[in-house]
N, C-alpha and C positions, 0 to 999 in steps of 0.2 A: 785615650781621649774619649772613646765610646763609653768605657766604664765610668769615667768621671761624669760625663753628661748624664748617664743613666742614674748615677747616685744623686746628682743635684736635682734631677727631676723627681726622683722618689722622695727625697727629703722635702722638696717644695710641696708636693702633694700632701704629705703628712702634716706639714705646718699649716697648709691651707685648710685641711680637714679640721684640725684643732681650732683654728680661728672661726670656722663655720659653727662648730659646736658651742664654743664659748660665746660667740655673737648671738646665737639662737637662745642660749640660756639668759643672756642679759636682756633680750627682747621681752622676757616674761614680766619685767617690771618697768613702769614708766620712768623711774628714777635712773635706770641704766640703759634704757632703750636706745638713746642716741649713740652711746659708746658701743653698744652691741651692733648697731647698724654699721658703724665705722669698721669694727673688727671684721664683720662679714664682707664688707666692701674690699678691705685689704686682702682678705683671703681669696676673694674672687679674682682680683688683679693678679695675685701670685699664681693662682691656678691657670689663668689665661696665659701668662707668660711662659709657664712651664709647659703647657700644652703646645704652644707655638714652637718651642724648642724641641719638644718630643717628636712632633710630626715632621720636623725638618721641612717646613713649608717654604717653597722656593720664591713665591711671589707674595710679598707682604704689602704691596701697594693697595690692592683691593681690600685686604683685611684692615689696613690702617684707615682707608677711606670709610669703610663701614663703621669702624669704631668712632670716628669723628662725627659721622652723621647720627649714629645712635646716641653718642654723648650729648650732642647739640639738642636732639629731640628730648632726651631725658631732662636736661637742664631747663628747657623751655616749659615742659609740662610741670615740672616741680615748682616753677616760679609763677605759673599762670593759672593752673587748675585750682578752682576754689575747693574748700573743704567739703562743701556739699556734693561735689562731683568726684571726690576721692574714691568712693566705692566703684563708680563706673570706670575710673582709670585703673584700679586694681583688677577689675574684670577684664579689661582690654589687655593689660600686661600679661595676665595669666593666660589669656587666649593666645597671645603671641608665643608664649613659652610652649604651649601645647602644639601649635602649628609647627614651630621649629623642630620639636622632637619628632613629629610625624614625618616632616619632609626630609630630615636628616636620615631617618630610617629608610625611607624610600630611596633616597639618593645612594645610600650605601648598598642597598640591594641591587640597584641598577649598575653601580660600579663593579660589584663582584660578578654580576651576570655578564657584563660586557668584557671583563677580563677573563672570563671562562673559568673562574675559580669555583670550586665546589662549596656549596653552602650547607653546612650541617643542620640537623634538625633543631638543635638548641639555638643556633644563631638565627635560623629562619623563624623560630618561634618568638625570639626577642624582637626581630624586625616586625613581625605581624602585630604583636602586642603593642610595641611602641607606636606603630602607625595608627592602629585603631584607637588606642587610648588618647594619644595626642590629638587626633582629629576630633574625637568626641569632646575633649576639653576645649578645643578651639571654638567650635560652633556653639557649644553650650555657654561658653563665656561671652560670646557675641550676643546671644539671645538675652543673657543676664544683663549685659550692658544696655541693650535696647529697652528692657523693662525698667531698669533703674533710671535711664535717661528719659523715660516716658515716650520714647519713639514707638514702643510697643505697649499695649495695655498692660497695666500691672496685675490685673486679675488673671486667673488661670485661663488659658486658651485651649478649649476642648472641642472635639467633634465626634460624631458617631463612630463607633468601632475603633477608637483611637488606640486603646491598649492592644487589641489583636493585631492591628497594623504595625504598631511599634514592635510587638513580639516577632512578627514576620521579618521586619527589617533587621532586628537583632540576630535572628537565626541566619539571615543571609550573610551578615558580617562573620558569624562563627563559621559558616560553611565555606566562605571565601578564604578565611584564615587557614582552615584545615587544608584547603586546596593549594594555597601558596606553600605551606610547609611540606606537603607531600609531593607536589608536582612542579612548584616554582611557576615562573611566568610573570612578566612585568604587567601584562594586561590585567591579570587577576589581582595583583597588588593594588593597581590604580582603582579597580572596581571596589576593592575593600576600603580604600581610602575614601572614596565618594560615599559609600554606604555608611561608613562611620561618621562622616560629616552630617548626614541626615539624622542618624541616631542622636548625635549631640544636640541638634536643634529640637528634635521631637522630645527629648529627655527633659528639657527645661521649659518648653512652652506651656505645659499644663501646671506649672508651679507658680503660685501667687507671688507678687512683689514683696510681701511681708516675709517670705522665706528666702529671699535672695541672699542674705548674709550667710545662711547655712549652705546654700547652693554654691556660692563662691568658694567657701571653705572646702566643700567636697571636690569641686573642680580644681582647686589648688592642689589637693592631695593627688588627684589624677595626673596633673601636669608633672608633679614630682615623680610619680611612678613611671610616666612615659620617659622622662629624662633619665631615670636610672636604667631603664631598658635600653635606651639609646647608648648609654655608657657601656653596657654589655656588648652591643653591636660594634662599637668603635674600640673596644678593649681599653677604655679610659676609666680607671678606677676613681678618679676625682669626680667625674660626672655621676658615677654610681653613688658615691657617698653623698653628694649634694642632692641628688634626686631622692634618695632614701630619707634624708633629713626633712626635705620639704613634704614628702608623702606622709611620713609619720606624724609630723607636727600638724599638718592639715587634718589628718584623721582624728587626732586627739582633740583638736579645736572643734571639729564637727560634733564629736560626742559631747563635749562640754556645752556647746550651744544648744544642742537638742535637749540635754538635761535641763538647761535653764528655761527652756520653753515647755518642759514636761511632755515632750513628744518624741517618738522614736524617729530615727533617720528614715525608715521606710514610710512613715506617715508624712514626713516632709516631702519625700520624693514622689509618693503616689497618692497622697491624700487629697490633692487639689484644694488645699485650704484656701478659702476665700471664694470658691466657685459659687457659693450661695450666699455671699456676703450681704446682698440686699435683703434676702429673706431673714437672715440672722439678725440684721440690724432692726428689722421690723419687729421680730419676736422679742428682742432684748431691750428695745427702747424704753425709756422711763416715761410712761404716759402720765399726763396730768400734773407733772411737776415742773417747776421753773427754777432757773439758776439765779443765784444772787451775785450781782455785779459789784465791783469796787472801783476805786479811782487810784491813780498813782499817789495822790496825797495821803489817802487812807492807808494804802499799802506801806508807804514810807513810815507812817506813824506806828503801824504794827511792827515793822522791822526794828525801828529805833528803840522800842520798849521791850524787845525780846532779849532773852539771855542766850538762847540757842536758836540757830537757823540752819536748816538743811536745804540745799539747792539741788533740785532733781533736773538734770539736763536731758533733753530729748532731741529728736531730729529737727524740731522747730527751731531750736537754738542754732543749729548748723545752717538752716535755711536763711535765718535772719542775720547770720554772721555776727552773733551777739556775744561771742565768747569773751572778747576784751571788755565789753560793757559790763557783763556779769561779774567779771574779775574786779573791775573798778568799784562796783557796788559792794562786793564782799570786802574789799579793802576799807571802804568807808565804814562799814559795819564793825569791822575788827577794831578800828580806831575808837569806836564807842564802847568797846569791851564785849561785843557780841561774839559768841563762839560760832564760827561758820564752817560747815562741812558740805561735801558734795556726795550725793548718793548715785552710784553708777550701777545700772542694771546690765547684766551680761549681753543682752541683745538690743540695747538702746542704740538708735541710729540705724545705719544701713550697712555696716560692716563690723566685724569684730574689733573691739577697741576704739570705735569711732569717737565716743565721748572722751575717752582718755587722751587721744591725740588732739582733739579739739581744744580741750582745756589746757593741755600741755603747751599748745601754741600761744595761749594767753598767760603762760608762766604761773599757772595755779600750782601752789605747793603740793607735791606728791602725797604728803602725809594727810592732806585734807580730802583726798579721793578715797571713798570707802565703798567696798563692794557690797552687794545686796545682803549677804549673810552678816557682814560686820555692822551694817547700819540699821537693819530692821528692828533690832532690840532697843534702839535709841529713840525711835519715833514717839513712843508714849511720853517721853520727857522733853520732846522738842516743842518749843513755843510756836514757831512758824516754819512751815514747809513751803518753799517757793518752787513750783513746778513750771519749768520753762520749756514748753513744746513737747513734753512727753505725753503719751496717751495710754496705749494698751498696757504698758509696763507698770502703770499705777492704778489700773482698773480693779476695784475690789470684787467685781463679779468673778474674776478668775479664782478667787478664794471662796466666795460665799454663794455663788449661783451655779448649781449643777447643770442648769440648762444652757449656760453660756458656752459659745464655741471655744472660748479660751479657758474654760474651767480646768483648774489643776496646774496652770502655768504659774510658776513662782513669780511674785510681784514685789515691788517696794511697798511696804505697808504704810503709805503716807496718810491714809485715812485715820490712822491711830494717833496722829499728831494733834496738838491742841488747836491749831489754826492752819488752814491750807489756802494758799493763793495760787491760782492757775493762770499762767500767761498763755493765751492762744489767739490766733487770728479770728477763729470762728468756732462754732460747735461741730466742726467737721470731724469725721471719724478717723481713727488710726488705720493701720494696715489690716486689722481684723475686720473692719467695716461695721463695728457695733458701737452703740452708745456707751459712754463711760459713766458708770454710776457715781464715780467720785465727784463729777461736776455738779450733781444735784444734792450732795451731802450738806447737812446743816452747817458744818464747820468750813465749807468751801466758799471762797469768793473768786469770781472770774474777772480777770482784767483782759479785755479784748483789744487786739491791735498787734502791730508788728513788734516782735519781742525786743529788738534793739531799741526802738523808739520808746516802748513802755519802760524798759530798764533805765534808759536815759532820764525819762521823766521822774521815775522813782528816785534815782540818784540825786536829781536836782531838788526834789522835795525833801529828801533826807538831809541835804546840806542846809536847807532853810529851816528845818525843824528845830 
């Protein structure tokens, strides 16, 4: 009976791992993302059931209650959280994962100590690393949530001697970790846990809100690493596999996003980008030039007579919840024979894939979503570009102005299109805190107002044209 159970558990873990891998693979494309998410969910359910059998847990009442509460919370958040708040929710969920990994590591250490069992150097090291990394991920994610939710200022929060103080706290974490491995002691481990919590908060506070997508990706990889280390502590290979997959994918995503911003990971973490945003804005503002405004009716005429239109979505589209409206407008244009595509910048929005998810919610065909490298060569032949809420990712200063703070960041070359129409609430700056030279371009027309209302008015005028 024991051998049969062990075999069933081993096979279940293998199947779950395969489901995780294939699910992760399918998440790489919007067309297969939903099925990939379902595969991973099935794999997680299978892993959970196998783990419950493996550990021969005697009391399932508390576990069942916890699962019901967690499921209810998950369903509630999934149905009520707006797309604009999705990055914050991702940060919170990631933080909960880090906290869980840290607390499980601490609990296992306390259990082994209370039972009088010897804790080897390897196991103690895994406990220390799982505790420290999980705690750092938790408070770092909470600070990221606060910045995205605008509970905390989005700009970098700095104070004198910040880096030396952070270095001392980090050294304290290392020293406490070594002490726990060498001498043990629950008091030392709790001290390590508290110090790591402080490191996590101090790690994210000096980073600007514009870099939060990269920070969330880094913290996600740290949570995966903490989970893998917890798997070593619990001797659970499934947790190790899941943690490694999350850690590896988060690391790759971080590198890809840093490349898309033409910045190193070190610059994101320690550059305090945006700390002097007001000065940068003053230096790079376009003095003595005015913008040219347009109306929904004129915009509708320009779109109606175009052969090709490229829509560039940004965070403003998410704020206005205008994804369905822009989809309706695109459908009306297609009925007129206009070729409509969407240009997606890798770091548009506030989290990786934000625009893809937003447009998928409106059932935009996946083959119309073009990445930056795919679409940039098409702009010179594009009749009209409709920029909806995007800012820094279409700023030509990143390409043409060496003095610009964002110089060198790859952008969508919308300024090379024949006509540009920008939908914005105001002339406010993007995350970089600088003026956008595109707004003053001779080919650019600005349509101010709420994006959803503006798109609705354009659609009505298009029907009447």
